[in-house]
Phi, psi and omega in degrees: 000129177300140177185178182247143357273359182208154178297152184217161176232126176245144174119185187290154184231137173247143174245129175249151172288151183300326187283353180266002185302312180297327182285325176296318181292318184299320181291320175298317179298312178312303177295326175297319175293314179302324179259006177072023169269164172287159182268023174260191183298317177299318183291322173292332174295318180297319179301321179290332182278311190274323185250049177297319178305306179305315178297324179292333183270352186287127181240123181300136183307329180295343177276341181281120180223145173298134185290146177237107188257136177224153168294169168299333181273355181095006183277138176291150178242137174294133178232143179213163181230146176218142180235133182221158177222148171284122176290326183221089186298330176293326179292325182287328179295311185289330174291317172296329178283346191287308179293134185298337177282353180235046182282146183294127181247007180102000000 
């Protein structure tokens, strides 16, 4: 950011390894297309300005690894993931409001 006596930068900082450059560039290109910017240096500057939240959450795919869990004795532990959606969110609110210990408090 422009300022006196020298330019300064405020906010979170992410550090990427040199081998992650292509993944970061690919994400910048994806965001540039999504926001309708060109994929040149000027477009990337706009991506940094407009899509800062998405870039802050970006994790290079090479960093993602499936977790491997083991007990202290070295025995494997089963790991699972689940994704679910509410078919009727209003019914869920009614069901959660029914027990007195789960009353809506705003």
